LOFI-302226 format. One record per residue (C-alpha): residue number from 1; x, y, z; chain. Coordinates in steps of 0.05 Angstrom, whole numbers. Example, Ala and Ser with C-alpha at 12.3 -4.5 7.8 and 13.67 -1.06 7.14 Angstrom:
# residues 2
{resi:1 px:246 py:-90 pz:156 chain:A}
{resi:2 px:273 py:-21 pz:143 chain:A}
//
This chain:
# residues 261
{resi:1 px:201 py:1223 pz:-624 chain:A}
{resi:2 px:241 py:1183 pz:-574 chain:A}
{resi:3 px:214 py:1185 pz:-503 chain:A}
{resi:4 px:240 py:1154 pz:-438 chain:A}
{resi:5 px:194 py:1143 pz:-378 chain:A}
{resi:6 px:214 py:1124 pz:-308 chain:A}
{resi:7 px:177 py:1083 pz:-255 chain:A}
{resi:8 px:159 py:1104 pz:-185 chain:A}
{resi:9 px:154 py:1069 pz:-118 chain:A}
{resi:10 px:128 py:998 pz:-125 chain:A}
{resi:11 px:176 py:979 pz:-181 chain:A}
{resi:12 px:228 py:952 pz:-132 chain:A}
{resi:13 px:250 py:879 pz:-132 chain:A}
{resi:14 px:302 py:838 pz:-95 chain:A}
{resi:15 px:367 py:837 pz:-134 chain:A}
{resi:16 px:353 py:901 pz:-172 chain:A}
{resi:17 px:416 py:932 pz:-201 chain:A}
{resi:18 px:462 py:874 pz:-183 chain:A}
{resi:19 px:475 py:856 pz:-256 chain:A}
{resi:20 px:492 py:928 pz:-272 chain:A}
{resi:21 px:540 py:932 pz:-213 chain:A}
{resi:22 px:576 py:868 pz:-232 chain:A}
{resi:23 px:579 py:880 pz:-307 chain:A}
{resi:24 px:593 py:955 pz:-313 chain:A}
{resi:25 px:650 py:992 pz:-279 chain:A}
{resi:26 px:612 py:1057 pz:-291 chain:A}
{resi:27 px:550 py:1029 pz:-256 chain:A}
{resi:28 px:593 py:1004 pz:-198 chain:A}
{resi:29 px:624 py:1073 pz:-190 chain:A}
{resi:30 px:555 py:1106 pz:-185 chain:A}
{resi:31 px:527 py:1054 pz:-137 chain:A}
{resi:32 px:587 py:1063 pz:-91 chain:A}
{resi:33 px:580 py:1138 pz:-96 chain:A}
{resi:34 px:507 py:1129 pz:-74 chain:A}
{resi:35 px:528 py:1087 pz:-14 chain:A}
{resi:36 px:574 py:1144 pz:7 chain:A}
{resi:37 px:521 py:1198 pz:-3 chain:A}
{resi:38 px:467 py:1160 pz:35 chain:A}
{resi:39 px:512 py:1139 pz:92 chain:A}
{resi:40 px:493 py:1066 pz:88 chain:A}
{resi:41 px:503 py:1010 pz:38 chain:A}
{resi:42 px:438 py:1012 pz:0 chain:A}
{resi:43 px:469 py:964 pz:-50 chain:A}
{resi:44 px:470 py:909 pz:3 chain:A}
{resi:45 px:395 py:917 pz:12 chain:A}
{resi:46 px:381 py:922 pz:-63 chain:A}
{resi:47 px:425 py:862 pz:-83 chain:A}
{resi:48 px:420 py:815 pz:-23 chain:A}
{resi:49 px:363 py:841 pz:20 chain:A}
{resi:50 px:292 py:816 pz:23 chain:A}
{resi:51 px:225 py:844 pz:2 chain:A}
{resi:52 px:213 py:873 pz:71 chain:A}
{resi:53 px:279 py:911 pz:68 chain:A}
{resi:54 px:259 py:941 pz:2 chain:A}
{resi:55 px:190 py:962 pz:28 chain:A}
{resi:56 px:222 py:1012 pz:76 chain:A}
{resi:57 px:207 py:1081 pz:45 chain:A}
{resi:58 px:278 py:1106 pz:61 chain:A}
{resi:59 px:304 py:1047 pz:19 chain:A}
{resi:60 px:250 py:1039 pz:-34 chain:A}
{resi:61 px:253 py:1109 pz:-63 chain:A}
{resi:62 px:329 py:1115 pz:-69 chain:A}
{resi:63 px:333 py:1043 pz:-95 chain:A}
{resi:64 px:284 py:1054 pz:-152 chain:A}
{resi:65 px:316 py:1121 pz:-168 chain:A}
{resi:66 px:386 py:1090 pz:-170 chain:A}
{resi:67 px:365 py:1031 pz:-213 chain:A}
{resi:68 px:331 py:1078 pz:-263 chain:A}
{resi:69 px:385 py:1131 pz:-267 chain:A}
{resi:70 px:444 py:1083 pz:-270 chain:A}
{resi:71 px:409 py:1041 pz:-323 chain:A}
{resi:72 px:404 py:1105 pz:-365 chain:A}
{resi:73 px:476 py:1124 pz:-352 chain:A}
{resi:74 px:501 py:1055 pz:-374 chain:A}
{resi:75 px:465 py:1064 pz:-440 chain:A}
{resi:76 px:513 py:1119 pz:-458 chain:A}
{resi:77 px:499 py:1150 pz:-526 chain:A}
{resi:78 px:439 py:1105 pz:-534 chain:A}
{resi:79 px:404 py:1147 pz:-482 chain:A}
{resi:80 px:384 py:1206 pz:-525 chain:A}
{resi:81 px:312 py:1226 pz:-506 chain:A}
{resi:82 px:272 py:1279 pz:-541 chain:A}
{resi:83 px:225 py:1280 pz:-481 chain:A}
{resi:84 px:223 py:1248 pz:-412 chain:A}
{resi:85 px:173 py:1235 pz:-356 chain:A}
{resi:86 px:170 py:1197 pz:-291 chain:A}
{resi:87 px:113 py:1171 pz:-248 chain:A}
{resi:88 px:116 py:1205 pz:-180 chain:A}
{resi:89 px:186 py:1188 pz:-153 chain:A}
{resi:90 px:205 py:1173 pz:-225 chain:A}
{resi:91 px:201 py:1248 pz:-240 chain:A}
{resi:92 px:267 py:1255 pz:-202 chain:A}
{resi:93 px:299 py:1202 pz:-246 chain:A}
{resi:94 px:274 py:1239 pz:-307 chain:A}
{resi:95 px:303 py:1304 pz:-282 chain:A}
{resi:96 px:372 py:1274 pz:-268 chain:A}
{resi:97 px:377 py:1237 pz:-334 chain:A}
{resi:98 px:356 py:1299 pz:-372 chain:A}
{resi:99 px:411 py:1339 pz:-335 chain:A}
{resi:100 px:363 py:1385 pz:-298 chain:A}
{resi:101 px:394 py:1358 pz:-234 chain:A}
{resi:102 px:461 py:1328 pz:-217 chain:A}
{resi:103 px:463 py:1255 pz:-195 chain:A}
{resi:104 px:485 py:1276 pz:-125 chain:A}
{resi:105 px:431 py:1329 pz:-116 chain:A}
{resi:106 px:377 py:1283 pz:-145 chain:A}
{resi:107 px:395 py:1227 pz:-96 chain:A}
{resi:108 px:397 py:1274 pz:-37 chain:A}
{resi:109 px:328 py:1302 pz:-55 chain:A}
{resi:110 px:299 py:1233 pz:-63 chain:A}
{resi:111 px:327 py:1212 pz:4 chain:A}
{resi:112 px:298 py:1274 pz:38 chain:A}
{resi:113 px:232 py:1263 pz:3 chain:A}
{resi:114 px:227 py:1191 pz:27 chain:A}
{resi:115 px:242 py:1211 pz:99 chain:A}
{resi:116 px:193 py:1269 pz:97 chain:A}
{resi:117 px:138 py:1225 pz:69 chain:A}
{resi:118 px:151 py:1172 pz:122 chain:A}
{resi:119 px:143 py:1224 pz:177 chain:A}
{resi:120 px:79 py:1250 pz:145 chain:A}
{resi:121 px:51 py:1179 pz:143 chain:A}
{resi:122 px:61 py:1173 pz:218 chain:A}
{resi:123 px:19 py:1235 pz:234 chain:A}
{resi:124 px:-48 py:1205 pz:213 chain:A}
{resi:125 px:-66 py:1133 pz:193 chain:A}
{resi:126 px:-80 py:1135 pz:118 chain:A}
{resi:127 px:-77 py:1092 pz:56 chain:A}
{resi:128 px:-93 py:1086 pz:-18 chain:A}
{resi:129 px:-138 py:1043 pz:-61 chain:A}
{resi:130 px:-139 py:1023 pz:-135 chain:A}
{resi:131 px:-206 py:1034 pz:-170 chain:A}
{resi:132 px:-216 py:992 pz:-232 chain:A}
{resi:133 px:-270 py:999 pz:-285 chain:A}
{resi:134 px:-297 py:1070 pz:-276 chain:A}
{resi:135 px:-286 py:1134 pz:-314 chain:A}
{resi:136 px:-247 py:1191 pz:-283 chain:A}
{resi:137 px:-307 py:1236 pz:-274 chain:A}
{resi:138 px:-345 py:1185 pz:-232 chain:A}
{resi:139 px:-286 py:1174 pz:-186 chain:A}
{resi:140 px:-276 py:1249 pz:-179 chain:A}
{resi:141 px:-350 py:1260 pz:-163 chain:A}
{resi:142 px:-350 py:1207 pz:-109 chain:A}
{resi:143 px:-287 py:1234 pz:-76 chain:A}
{resi:144 px:-316 py:1305 pz:-79 chain:A}
{resi:145 px:-380 py:1280 pz:-46 chain:A}
{resi:146 px:-342 py:1258 pz:17 chain:A}
{resi:147 px:-332 py:1323 pz:56 chain:A}
{resi:148 px:-322 py:1300 pz:128 chain:A}
{resi:149 px:-254 py:1269 pz:116 chain:A}
{resi:150 px:-198 py:1267 pz:64 chain:A}
{resi:151 px:-202 py:1225 pz:1 chain:A}
{resi:152 px:-179 py:1248 pz:-68 chain:A}
{resi:153 px:-158 py:1219 pz:-135 chain:A}
{resi:154 px:-82 py:1208 pz:-130 chain:A}
{resi:155 px:-57 py:1170 pz:-192 chain:A}
{resi:156 px:-90 py:1173 pz:-260 chain:A}
{resi:157 px:-53 py:1111 pz:-283 chain:A}
{resi:158 px:-92 py:1091 pz:-345 chain:A}
{resi:159 px:-163 py:1098 pz:-372 chain:A}
{resi:160 px:-207 py:1059 pz:-324 chain:A}
{resi:161 px:-153 py:1054 pz:-269 chain:A}
{resi:162 px:-147 py:1108 pz:-217 chain:A}
{resi:163 px:-115 py:1104 pz:-148 chain:A}
{resi:164 px:-148 py:1144 pz:-93 chain:A}
{resi:165 px:-114 py:1169 pz:-30 chain:A}
{resi:166 px:-136 py:1192 pz:38 chain:A}
{resi:167 px:-153 py:1175 pz:110 chain:A}
{resi:168 px:-172 py:1104 pz:127 chain:A}
{resi:169 px:-244 py:1127 pz:138 chain:A}
{resi:170 px:-245 py:1165 pz:72 chain:A}
{resi:171 px:-218 py:1107 pz:32 chain:A}
{resi:172 px:-268 py:1058 pz:63 chain:A}
{resi:173 px:-326 py:1105 pz:47 chain:A}
{resi:174 px:-303 py:1118 pz:-23 chain:A}
{resi:175 px:-291 py:1045 pz:-39 chain:A}
{resi:176 px:-362 py:1027 pz:-18 chain:A}
{resi:177 px:-393 py:1083 pz:-59 chain:A}
{resi:178 px:-350 py:1067 pz:-120 chain:A}
{resi:179 px:-371 py:994 pz:-117 chain:A}
{resi:180 px:-443 py:1018 pz:-117 chain:A}
{resi:181 px:-427 py:1060 pz:-178 chain:A}
{resi:182 px:-403 py:998 pz:-215 chain:A}
{resi:183 px:-328 py:993 pz:-202 chain:A}
{resi:184 px:-302 py:925 pz:-221 chain:A}
{resi:185 px:-253 py:928 pz:-163 chain:A}
{resi:186 px:-238 py:975 pz:-106 chain:A}
{resi:187 px:-175 py:946 pz:-76 chain:A}
{resi:188 px:-140 py:977 pz:-16 chain:A}
{resi:189 px:-64 py:978 pz:-27 chain:A}
{resi:190 px:-9 py:957 pz:20 chain:A}
{resi:191 px:22 py:1026 pz:27 chain:A}
{resi:192 px:42 py:1065 pz:88 chain:A}
{resi:193 px:3 py:1129 pz:75 chain:A}
{resi:194 px:-38 py:1175 pz:32 chain:A}
{resi:195 px:11 py:1195 pz:-21 chain:A}
{resi:196 px:-8 py:1252 pz:-69 chain:A}
{resi:197 px:-62 py:1278 pz:-22 chain:A}
{resi:198 px:-69 py:1337 pz:25 chain:A}
{resi:199 px:-44 py:1291 pz:81 chain:A}
{resi:200 px:25 py:1298 pz:51 chain:A}
{resi:201 px:26 py:1373 pz:65 chain:A}
{resi:202 px:78 py:1366 pz:122 chain:A}
{resi:203 px:124 py:1329 pz:74 chain:A}
{resi:204 px:113 py:1380 pz:19 chain:A}
{resi:205 px:133 py:1436 pz:66 chain:A}
{resi:206 px:196 py:1400 pz:87 chain:A}
{resi:207 px:215 py:1382 pz:15 chain:A}
{resi:208 px:202 py:1453 pz:-9 chain:A}
{resi:209 px:261 py:1480 pz:30 chain:A}
{resi:210 px:307 py:1427 pz:2 chain:A}
{resi:211 px:284 py:1438 pz:-69 chain:A}
{resi:212 px:291 py:1513 pz:-64 chain:A}
{resi:213 px:362 py:1505 pz:-38 chain:A}
{resi:214 px:381 py:1460 pz:-97 chain:A}
{resi:215 px:408 py:1484 pz:-164 chain:A}
{resi:216 px:363 py:1464 pz:-222 chain:A}
{resi:217 px:387 py:1471 pz:-293 chain:A}
{resi:218 px:353 py:1474 pz:-361 chain:A}
{resi:219 px:341 py:1401 pz:-381 chain:A}
{resi:220 px:367 py:1373 pz:-447 chain:A}
{resi:221 px:295 py:1360 pz:-469 chain:A}
{resi:222 px:225 py:1375 pz:-444 chain:A}
{resi:223 px:202 py:1339 pz:-382 chain:A}
{resi:224 px:128 py:1324 pz:-376 chain:A}
{resi:225 px:111 py:1337 pz:-303 chain:A}
{resi:226 px:61 py:1299 pz:-260 chain:A}
{resi:227 px:20 py:1358 pz:-234 chain:A}
{resi:228 px:-4 py:1384 pz:-302 chain:A}
{resi:229 px:20 py:1333 pz:-354 chain:A}
{resi:230 px:52 py:1388 pz:-395 chain:A}
{resi:231 px:124 py:1394 pz:-421 chain:A}
{resi:232 px:170 py:1440 pz:-383 chain:A}
{resi:233 px:241 py:1465 pz:-390 chain:A}
{resi:234 px:243 py:1526 pz:-345 chain:A}
{resi:235 px:281 py:1509 pz:-281 chain:A}
{resi:236 px:239 py:1553 pz:-235 chain:A}
{resi:237 px:173 py:1524 pz:-262 chain:A}
{resi:238 px:202 py:1454 pz:-255 chain:A}
{resi:239 px:218 py:1468 pz:-181 chain:A}
{resi:240 px:148 py:1494 pz:-167 chain:A}
{resi:241 px:115 py:1434 pz:-200 chain:A}
{resi:242 px:160 py:1387 pz:-162 chain:A}
{resi:243 px:141 py:1419 pz:-96 chain:A}
{resi:244 px:67 py:1413 pz:-113 chain:A}
{resi:245 px:74 py:1341 pz:-134 chain:A}
{resi:246 px:69 py:1310 pz:-64 chain:A}
{resi:247 px:-1 py:1336 pz:-51 chain:A}
{resi:248 px:-28 py:1336 pz:-122 chain:A}
{resi:249 px:-48 py:1276 pz:-166 chain:A}
{resi:250 px:-2 py:1242 pz:-215 chain:A}
{resi:251 px:-34 py:1256 pz:-282 chain:A}
{resi:252 px:0 py:1197 pz:-317 chain:A}
{resi:253 px:-56 py:1181 pz:-366 chain:A}
{resi:254 px:-57 py:1253 pz:-389 chain:A}
{resi:255 px:19 py:1255 pz:-392 chain:A}
{resi:256 px:24 py:1195 pz:-439 chain:A}
{resi:257 px:-31 py:1223 pz:-483 chain:A}
{resi:258 px:5 py:1290 pz:-487 chain:A}
{resi:259 px:72 py:1257 pz:-503 chain:A}
{resi:260 px:40 py:1218 pz:-560 chain:A}
{resi:261 px:6 py:1278 pz:-592 chain:A}
//
């Protein structure tokens, strides 16, 4: 079985997509179309900007999306997945490349998602932390034990590596408790907010309206979605899972296991 998976926020790098733009007329066409849709030349920031430019949420998410989707488009007939998945933002790339969304609609949703998440981050100071060296159950139990503030598992990235998300206070408490439980590392991340946590509820509500107003089609192959790690082809179910994604954890470990079996 041939599977294609797509990265999320954090995969950006200065110069991303420049080789595609210069070597492929098809890629250049899509990048220029993106500049027009977004209303600013995101290609300038991707190709010639600096790391700080790319860290802006309104730039990061569309940039990673564009690099992923256009890379797949340039592959032509070589892009023939039997299943797809994407980590967080990458789920939008998976949906576009599997034809569940048009390129234009996918980019508009990603842009709206980025702006909504940025606004939610500004409501309450929050962050995330990577926890290395503990099993899922222990991390879940520690997060559940903290009831006076928000802290939850956010990204099940691999066995022994979970990212937690929540308020500054919640993350600090959880990191201390998890170190006591034997975590090899509890590293706070340089992110602007508590992604995939209840603190993203304002963004989820804003994105819900945009998703419900967008036409989703049956994908060419099953897409394994973040919220439950199961394959899906029904457009309405895909929409519902995508809306829930902002406040629910990314079950990436479970997704990869399910794709393999």
